[in-house]
C-alpha positions in Angstrom: 0.1 0.1 0.0 1.1 3.6 -0.7 0.0 7.0 0.6 0.6 10.2 -1.4 -1.1 13.7 -1.4 -3.4 14.8 -3.9 -5.8 17.8 -3.8 -9.4 17.3 -4.6 -9.5 18.4 -8.1 -6.5 16.3 -9.3 -7.9 13.4 -7.5 -11.3 13.6 -9.1 -9.6 14.3 -12.7 -7.7 11.1 -12.2 -10.7 9.1 -10.8 -12.9 9.9 -13.9 -10.1 9.1 -16.3 -9.0 5.9 -14.7 -11.8 4.4 -12.8 -14.2 1.6 -13.6 -16.1 2.3 -10.5 -16.4 5.5 -8.3 -17.7 5.4 -4.7 -18.3 7.7 -1.9 -18.7 6.7 1.6 -19.4 8.1 5.1 -16.8 8.0 7.8 -17.7 4.5 8.7 -17.4 3.1 5.3 -21.1 3.0 4.3 -21.5 3.8 0.8 -23.5 7.0 -0.1 -22.9 7.3 -3.9 -21.8 4.6 -6.5 -21.4 5.0 -10.3 -19.8 2.4 -12.7 -19.0 -1.3 -12.8 -20.3 -2.7 -9.5 -19.1 -6.1 -10.2 -15.7 -4.9 -9.0 -17.4 -4.9 -5.6 -19.4 -8.2 -6.3 -22.6 -6.5 -6.9 -24.6 -6.3 -10.3 -25.5 -2.8 -10.2 -24.1 0.4 -8.7 -27.5 1.3 -7.1 -27.4 -1.9 -5.2 -24.1 -0.8 -3.4 -25.9 2.1 -1.7 -26.0 1.5 2.1 -23.4 -1.4 2.0 -20.1 -1.2 3.9 -17.4 -0.5 1.3 -14.5 -1.9 3.6 -16.1 -5.2 4.1 -17.0 -5.6 0.4 -13.4 -4.8 -0.6 -11.9 -7.3 1.9 -13.9 -9.0 4.5 -10.9 -10.9 5.7 -8.6 -8.0 6.1 -11.5 -5.4 7.0 -10.2 -4.4 10.6 -6.5 -3.9 9.3 -8.0 -1.8 6.4 -10.1 0.2 8.6 -7.0 1.0 10.8 -5.1 2.1 7.7 -8.0 4.5 6.5 -8.2 6.2 10.0 -4.5 7.0 9.8 -4.9 8.8 6.8 -4.9 12.7 7.0 -7.4 15.0 5.0 -6.7 14.9 1.3 -4.3 11.8 1.6 -4.8 8.6 -0.2 -4.1 4.9 0.1 -3.7 2.6 -2.9 -2.9 -1.1 -3.5 -3.4 -3.9 -6.1 -5.6 -6.8 -5.3 -4.8 -9.7 -7.4 -7.0 -12.2 -5.7 -10.7 -11.0 -5.2 -11.8 -10.9 -8.9 -10.5 -12.6 -12.1 -7.7 -10.3 -13.5 -7.3 -8.2 -10.3 -8.2 -4.7 -9.5 -6.6 -1.4 -8.5 -8.0 0.3 -5.4 -7.4 4.0 -4.3 -9.1 5.4 -1.4 -8.8 9.1 -0.5 -9.9 10.9 2.7 -11.8 14.1 1.9 -9.6 16.9 2.1 -12.3 19.3 3.7 -13.5 17.0 6.3 -12.5 13.7 8.2 -16.1 12.5 7.7 -16.1 10.9 4.2 -14.0 8.9 1.7 -13.8 8.7 -2.1 -12.9 5.3 -3.7 -11.8 4.6 -7.4 -11.7 1.0 -8.4 -10.3 -0.1 -11.7 -9.3 -3.2 -13.4 -5.7 -4.1 -13.6 -4.2 -4.2 -17.2 -2.7 -7.7 -17.8 0.9 -6.2 -18.2 0.9 -5.3 -14.4 -0.8 -8.3 -13.0 1.4 -10.0 -10.3 0.7 -13.6 -8.9 -0.4 -13.4 -5.2 2.4 -15.8 -4.0 5.1 -13.8 -6.1 3.7 -10.6 -4.5 4.1 -12.0 -1.1 7.8 -13.1 -1.9 8.4 -9.4 -3.2 7.1 -7.8 0.2 8.9 -10.3 2.3 12.2 -9.5 0.7 11.4 -5.7 0.9 10.7 -6.2 4.7 14.1 -8.0 5.1 15.9 -5.3 3.0 14.3 -2.6 5.1 15.3 -4.1 8.3 19.1 -5.2 7.4 19.8 -1.9 5.7 18.7 0.4 8.5 15.4 1.6 7.1 13.3 0.3 10.3 12.3 3.2 12.3 10.2 3.7 15.5 7.4 6.2 16.0 6.0 6.9 19.7 2.3 7.6 20.4 1.1 8.6 23.9 -1.6 6.6 25.8 -3.2 8.8 28.3 -5.5 8.7 31.1 -9.0 9.3 29.7 -10.1 11.9 32.2 -7.0 13.6 33.1 -5.1 13.4 29.8 -1.8 12.7 31.7 0.5 10.3 29.9 0.3 6.8 31.2 3.0 5.5 28.6 3.9 5.5 25.0 3.3 2.9 22.3 6.3 2.2 20.0 5.2 1.6 16.4 7.4 0.0 13.8 7.8 2.2 10.5 10.0 1.7 7.5 11.6 4.7 5.7 10.4 4.8 2.2 7.4 2.8 2.9 4.2 5.1 3.6 2.3 2.2 5.6 4.0 -0.5 7.6 1.1 -2.9 7.2 1.9 -4.6 4.0 5.6 -5.4 5.1 4.5 -6.6 8.5 1.9 -8.9 6.9 4.5 -10.3 4.6 6.9 -10.8 7.5 4.3 -12.8 9.4 3.6 -15.0 6.3 7.3 -15.7 5.6 8.0 -16.4 9.2 10.3 -13.3 9.6 7.9 -11.4 12.1 9.8 -12.9 15.3 13.0 -11.0 14.2 11.1 -7.7 14.3 9.5 -8.4 17.5 13.0 -9.3 18.9 14.5 -5.9 17.5 11.7 -3.8 19.0 11.7 -5.6 22.2 15.6 -5.2 22.6 15.5 -1.5 21.6 12.6 -0.8 24.1 14.6 -2.7 27.0 17.7 -0.5 26.2 15.7 2.6 26.1 14.1 1.9 29.5 17.5 1.0 31.1 19.1 4.3 29.9 16.1 6.3 31.1 15.5 5.5 34.8 12.5 7.9 35.2 9.8 5.5 36.5 7.1 7.4 34.9 8.6 6.6 31.5 7.0 3.4 30.1 6.8 1.8 26.9 4.4 -0.7 25.1 5.7 -2.7 22.2 3.7 -5.0 19.7 4.5 -8.6 19.1 2.8 -10.8 16.6 0.4 -13.6 17.6 2.7 -15.8 15.6 5.6 -15.2 18.0 3.3 -15.8 20.9 2.8 -19.5 19.4 6.6 -20.1 19.6 7.9 -20.7 23.1 11.5 -20.5 21.8 10.9 -17.1 20.6 9.1 -16.0 23.7 12.1 -17.4 25.9 14.6 -15.3 23.7 12.5 -12.2 24.1 12.6 -12.8 28.1 16.3 -13.4 27.8 17.0 -10.0 26.0 14.7 -8.3 28.6 16.7 -9.9 31.3 19.8 -8.3 30.1 18.6 -4.8 30.9 18.2 -3.2 34.3 14.8 -1.6 34.6 11.7 -2.1 36.6 9.7 -4.6 34.5 6.4 -3.0 35.0 7.6 -0.3 32.8 7.3 -2.5 29.8 4.1 -3.6 28.1 3.9 -6.2 25.4 0.8 -5.8 23.1 -0.3 -8.9 21.3 -1.6 -8.0 18.0 -4.4 -9.8 16.0 -3.0 -9.6 12.6 -2.0 -13.1 12.8 -4.4 -15.7 14.0 -3.7 -17.5 17.2 -4.4 -21.2 16.4 -2.4 -22.8 19.2 -4.0 -21.2 22.0 -2.4 -23.6 24.7 0.9 -22.7 23.7 0.0 -19.0 23.6 -1.4 -19.1 27.0 1.9 -20.7 28.3 3.8 -17.8 26.4 1.7 -15.2 28.1 2.4 -16.7 31.6 6.1 -16.9 30.6 6.2 -13.2 29.9 4.3 -12.1 32.8 6.4 -14.2 35.2 9.1 -12.1 34.1 7.5 -9.2 35.5 6.2 -7.4 32.3 2.7 -6.6 31.5 0.9 -8.4 28.5 -2.0 -6.7 26.8 -4.5 -7.9 23.9 -4.2 -5.4 21.0 -7.1 -4.8 18.4 -9.7 -6.3 20.9 -13.0 -6.8 18.8 -11.4 -6.6 15.4 -11.6 -10.3 14.7 -14.1 -13.0 15.7 -11.7 -14.7 18.1 -11.2 -11.7 20.5 -13.4 -13.1 23.3 -11.8 -16.5 23.0 -8.3 -15.0 23.4 -9.5 -13.0 26.5 -11.0 -16.0 27.9 -8.1 -18.3 27.3 -5.0 -15.7 27.9 -4.3 -14.3 31.3 -3.5 -10.8 30.2 -3.2 -7.6 32.2 -5.0 -5.4 29.8 -6.8 -5.0 26.4 -7.1 -2.3 23.9 -10.5 -1.9 22.1 -10.2 -1.7 18.3 -11.1 1.7 17.0 -14.0 0.2 15.1 -16.1 0.5 18.4 -16.3 4.2 17.8 -17.1 4.4 14.1 -20.4 6.2 13.5 -20.6 6.5 17.2 -23.9 8.3 17.0 -25.7 5.3 15.7 -23.5 2.6 16.8 -25.4 1.8 19.9 -24.5 -2.0 19.9 -20.8 -1.5 19.6 -20.7 1.2 22.5 -23.0 -0.9 24.6 -20.5 -3.9 24.1 -17.6 -1.7 24.9 -19.2 -0.7 28.1 -19.9 -4.1 29.2 -16.4 -5.3 28.4 -14.9 -2.5 30.2 -16.9 -3.2 33.4 -15.8 -6.7 33.3 -12.2 -5.5 32.9 -12.6 -3.5 35.9 -13.9 -6.5 37.7 -11.1 -8.6 36.6 -8.4 -6.1 37.2 -7.6 -5.8 33.5 -6.7 -2.3 32.1 -8.6 -1.1 29.2 -7.6 1.2 26.5 -9.7 2.9 23.8 -7.8 3.6 20.5 -8.4 5.9 17.5 -9.7 8.8 19.7 -10.1 11.8 17.3 -12.5 14.1 19.0 -13.8 15.2 22.3 -16.9 13.3 21.7 -14.9 10.0 21.4 -13.3 11.0 24.6 -16.7 11.4 26.3 -17.9 8.0 25.0 -14.8 6.4 26.6 -15.3 8.1 30.0 -19.1 7.2 29.9 -18.2 3.5 29.2 -15.6 3.4 32.0 -12.6 2.9 29.7 -9.5 4.2 31.8 -7.1 5.0 29.0 -7.2 6.4 25.5 -4.9 6.8 22.4 -5.6 8.7 19.2 -4.9 12.0 17.3 -6.9 13.9 19.8 -4.2 13.3 22.3 -1.1 13.2 19.9 0.0 11.6 16.7 2.8 9.2 16.2 6.1 10.8 16.2 9.3 9.3 14.8 11.9 8.7 17.6 15.3 9.2 15.7 17.1 7.6 18.8 15.1 4.7 19.5 17.5 2.2 18.1 20.6 4.1 19.1 21.3 1.8 22.2 20.4 -1.4 20.5 22.9 -2.9 18.2 21.1 -6.2 17.2 19.8 -6.3 13.7 18.0 -8.8 11.6 21.4 -10.3 10.5 22.5 -11.0 13.9 19.0 -12.2 15.1 18.4 -14.6 12.2 
């Protein structure tokens, strides 16, 4: 996926020239206008698309990941990628957030010419190689985003997010790393750097959260190695939080449960990321003895009509409080979003309303381990 800036006029000129299907949606992805070849979204006519959710139609399997990417877009910026699997011949999809408001998106969808089609397995190989090249050649970066107390706005800790220089979005490379079995190396590098940062900064209020993949959680050898690198640094273990992402399905839940216990026995906290994004979230919460969870941002989409989602979030937050599990709401963009979290009893919040991710140029300065030495 790639992101670039276009003004509305240029975007629309390009759209009408290149698109086989034009779609407009509201903030939650609900289609409000459609014109063109609706078969590109698996519907017979454009009028039948009205009212449907474009994100689900584009990619039901990757819907939560795509929503997260959309909400990272600033006004007037676009997200584009080539989908070679959903329809015969493939399609190119471009999504732009409206330049004047955060509350709508424009989509252009076009059939891919045969000269640019790439087989899905070959594309995976290309992306996996790009991931490895990025890490081995120093293009891995880290961005910090504050997680705050919902009521006071006081910073609780910072989440550290992997970024890649030259790549507008990390999602494609991380997905490729998970598919190719390389994601454990990224998890190791990020954990090692975070531990070094915490050792170098003894301030007890400076706390970091780092993501690890569900793939890594199903490998006890990887988890033991992560614990070993943590043990090589002097800092209070409560200052490090590991967030387990749902980007990779956890199929070996028993091994994952042992891994969570191993991590927690070392003194660090373990949290479930993207809670509610996938169908297995409640199963993970039941099986894994975690310290916290982070509600997926989809709970707040269309909040004025999303009564079911908000009620569910409120119920889970109450359960978390009873179990001593901390809860975080993400993708908080407005004062209204903040108030919903307060009313629901969600203790912590994260999102543009409190601060955007900012690149930390020195995050890896004290950590010398690279993909080459970790492999």
